[in-house]
C-alpha positions as CSV (number, residue, x, y, z in Angstrom):
1,M,6.4,1.2,23.2
2,K,8.2,-2.0,22.0
3,P,10.6,-3.6,24.3
4,L,14.0,-4.4,23.0
5,V,15.2,-7.9,22.5
6,L,19.4,-8.2,22.1
7,H,20.3,-12.2,20.5
8,S,22.7,-13.7,22.5
9,E,25.9,-12.5,20.4
10,A,24.7,-8.5,20.9
11,I,25.1,-9.3,24.7
12,A,28.2,-11.1,24.2
13,E,30.0,-8.2,22.3
14,L,28.3,-6.0,24.1
15,D,30.0,-7.2,27.9
16,G,33.3,-7.2,25.7
17,A,33.5,-4.6,24.3
18,V,32.8,-3.1,28.3
19,A,35.3,-5.2,29.8
20,Y,37.8,-4.2,27.2
21,Y,37.6,-0.2,27.6
22,Q,37.3,-1.0,31.4
23,D,40.6,-2.3,31.6
24,Q,41.9,0.0,29.6
25,R,40.8,2.9,32.1
26,S,38.8,2.9,35.0
27,G,35.0,3.8,34.5
28,L,35.4,3.6,30.6
29,G,33.3,0.9,30.5
30,L,30.9,2.3,32.1
31,D,30.4,5.4,30.2
32,F,30.4,3.0,27.2
33,L,27.3,0.5,29.2
34,F,25.6,4.7,29.8
35,T,26.0,5.1,26.2
36,V,24.7,1.7,24.8
37,E,22.1,2.2,27.5
38,R,21.2,5.4,26.2
39,A,21.0,4.7,22.4
40,F,18.5,1.7,23.4
41,S,16.5,4.4,25.2
42,K,16.8,6.4,22.0
43,I,15.4,3.5,19.5
44,Q,13.2,2.1,22.1
45,Q,11.1,5.6,21.9
46,H,11.9,6.6,17.9
47,P,13.1,3.6,16.1
48,E,13.1,5.4,12.8
49,L,16.5,7.0,14.0
50,G,18.7,4.7,13.0
51,T,19.6,4.8,9.4
52,P,18.1,2.0,6.8
53,Y,20.9,0.3,6.2
54,K,21.5,-2.3,3.2
55,I,19.7,-5.4,4.7
56,R,16.1,-5.2,3.9
57,G,14.4,-4.2,7.2
58,L,17.7,-3.2,8.8
59,R,18.7,0.4,10.1
60,R,22.3,1.4,11.9
61,F,22.3,3.4,14.8
62,V,26.3,4.9,15.4
63,L,27.1,6.0,18.5
64,Q,28.4,9.1,19.8
65,Q,32.0,8.8,21.6
66,F,32.6,5.9,21.0
67,P,33.1,3.7,17.2
68,F,30.7,1.3,17.5
69,L,27.2,0.5,15.3
70,I,23.9,-1.5,16.9
71,F,22.2,-2.8,13.7
72,Y,18.7,-3.2,14.9
73,A,15.1,-4.4,13.4
74,E,12.0,-3.3,14.6
75,L,9.2,-6.5,14.0
76,E,5.8,-6.4,15.2
77,A,6.3,-7.2,19.0
78,C,9.4,-6.0,19.6
79,T,13.3,-4.1,18.5
80,W,15.4,-7.3,17.7
81,I,19.0,-6.0,19.2
82,V,20.6,-8.0,16.1
83,A,24.9,-6.9,17.2
84,I,26.7,-3.8,18.9
85,A,29.4,-4.2,15.9
86,H,33.3,-1.9,15.9
87,S,32.4,0.1,13.6
88,K,36.2,-0.9,11.7
89,R,36.4,-4.0,12.4
90,K,35.4,-7.3,10.0
91,P,31.8,-5.2,8.6
92,D,28.7,-7.5,8.0
93,Y,30.0,-10.6,10.0
94,W,26.8,-10.5,12.0
95,R,24.9,-11.3,8.4
96,K,23.8,-14.8,9.8
97,R,21.9,-14.2,13.4
98,Q,18.3,-15.2,13.5
99,I,16.3,-14.3,15.2
100,E,15.5,-15.6,18.7
């Protein structure tokens, strides 16, 4: 199983979403984090689960219960998490991100 590597901006997106949901209701941020971690596990075990995205080599995984998408690419050495993006805001804002 390949390791997951998160783009630094994907980490910031995750942190921001956890904080937002935690402000909305105590414990909701942790629910969101658990949902993302469960999605990461599924992606890591079965990288083909995500839907191929319009950008070659990228896939999109839809979170259950929250309006977020995880965009990722399976590389030779790892699975690269490009973005953890809200599904209703600024589509494709993350497209110019580079592998770090």
